[in-house]
Each structure stands twice: as structure tokens, then as C-alpha cells.
N, C-alpha and C positions, 0 to 999 in steps of 0.2 A: 511436695508441691501439689500433687493431685488431691490429697486429702484436704488441704487448705482450700483449693478451688471448689471442692464439693461442699465444704462447710460454708464458704461465702455464697455459693449459689443457693443453698438452702436458706441462708439468712435473707437473701434477696427475695426468695419466694415467700417466706413468712411475712416480710415487710410489705410485699405487694398485696398480700391477702388482707392486711389490716389497715393499710394506708392507701391513699390515692397516688400511685407511683407515677413519676414523670415518664415520658416515652422512652428515654434511653434505658431506664431500669427494666422496662418490659422487653426491650430488644435484647438486653443482657440475659434475660431468662430463656429466650429461644436460641441464642447464639451457640451454646455448646452443642446442641443437637445438629445444627447445620455443619459445624466443624467436624463433629464425629462422623457424620454421614460422608462428608468429603474425604476424610481420611480412610474410611472403609472402602469407598469406591476406588480411590487411588491405589490403596494397598493391594486389593485383589484383582482389579481390572487393568491397571497400567502395565502389569507384567505380561499381558497377552501380546502386546505389540509395542516394542520400544520406540518405533517411529511415529506412533499415533497413540498418545495416552488417553485411551477410551474412558477410563474412570474420571479423569479431570474433565473431559469433554461432556460426559453425562452430567456431572455435577454442575458445570457452568450452564448447560442448556436447561436443566431442571430448575436451577436457581433463577435464571432469567424468566422462565415460564411462571414460576411462583410469584416473582415480583410483578410481572404483567397482570396476573390474575388478581393480586392484591390491589393494584392500582385501579383496575376495572371495578372491583367491588367497592373501593373507596369512592369512586365516582358515582356508583349506584347508591351509596349511602347518602349522598348529598340530596337525593330525591326522597329519602325517607325521613324528612324532617318532622313528620307527625309522631315519630317515636319520642319517648321521654328522653331527656338529656343524659341521664345516667346510663341507660342502655346503649345509646349511641356512643357515649364516651368509652364504655368498656369495649364495644366492637372496634372502635378506632384504635384503641391501645393494643388490642390483640392483633389487628391487621398490621399495624406498624411494627409490632414485635416480630411477627412472622416475616414481614417484608425486609426489615433492616437487620433483624437478628438472625433468624434461621436462613433465609435466602441469601442474605448478605454474606454470611460465613460459608454457605454452600458454594457460592459463585465468586470467590475472591479473585481479583485481578492479579495479585501477587503470585499465586500458584500458576495461573495461566501464563504469565510472563516467564516464570521459572521454567515451565515446560517448554516454551518456545526456545529458550536458550540451551536446554539440556538435550533436545533432540539432535542427534549427531549429524544426520544428513540434512543439509540446508533446504533441499527441495521439500522434504516432509515437514519441516518447520513451517514453511509458507503454506503448504496444504492444510496443516492442522490449524494454523491461525486464521486463514481465510474461511475455512469450513466452519470453524467455531463461531465467528462473527456473523457469517451469512445465515447459518441455521438459526441462531438466536434471534436475529432480526426478522427472519421469515416467520418464526413461531410467534413473536410479539405482534407482527403485522396481522397474522391470522386472529390472534386473541382480540386485538383492538377492533378489527373489522367486524368480527362476529358480535362483539359487545355493542358496537355502535349500531349494528343493524337490528339487534334483538332488544337492547335495553333503552337506548337513547334515540329520540327523534331529532331531526335537524333543527327544530325551532327551540329546543331547550338548551340552556347554557350548561353543557355537560363538562365544562372545564372547571367548574367550581367544586372545591373539595371541602368537605366537612372536617375530615381528619387532617388538620394542618398543625 
């Protein structure tokens, strides 16, 4: 199965180089790397503390931060309309590939829920769940606040996305 997956991934990569791939194809190109990084983090870091799976925690926070940065950059691209359409299209496809493919597989909800159920002590399950959500939200708040103060002024419609 692994050989087949590698062959299919290479075929996707080749087709993406020669054709204008739709957004889901680009996301599929980045997805295996996010899944692999999640697996590595879980395998080597979750054994450190069975009550707080630090590998999954790091993967979820890193994925959330990556998605936040990608969203900010997509908002910034909406102000770069003076670029030619082909360059903007490539940037959008890569950003969406990173956001939905790499970061999406890095920060999957299914593993987070599984970890909540497999933590033996209920108290630590709540601590892990609440800490994960709060830290991710604080990180995203900081990213968006800094981006709004640095890149966007209040008179500009910064909610318009070019990469849609």
C-alpha cells in the first residue's frame, strides 16, 4: 500500500507541474508531509507523559498557527492585485495546499478526540482538552492582532480574499 501511495503522489506531482491543478489536488500534494510529521511527533513525544500527549498537542498548535499564518497571508494577497494573475494563482494554490493539506493533516480533530478518550485519568483529559483549545485560540488571536496592526488599516476591506 505504501508503494502505491508513493506512486500516486508522484503522479499527482507530475500532473500538477504540467496542468493547472484544482485546489484539492494541491492540498493532496502537501497532506502526506503533515500526516508524517504528526505521526513522528506522536510516536516520539507522546510516550513522555501518558496523561498529556505532548506530541499531539504540539502538532495541533503548530497546525493551528500554520493555518492562521496562511489565512493572514491570503488576506494580504488581496491587496497585491497589481501582480499578474498567473503569479497570484500559483501563490493561492500553494497557500491553500499548505493550509488544507499540510496543516490540515498536522492538526486533525480525530486524533485530538482519540487522545481525549484514551487519557486514563479524567482530570488530565479535561486539562489536555482545555489547554489545547485555549493555547490555539491565544496563538491565533496574537497572529491576527499583529497582522491587523501591521498589514491592514481600518479603512481597508481586509475581509476580501483573492484565494477563494
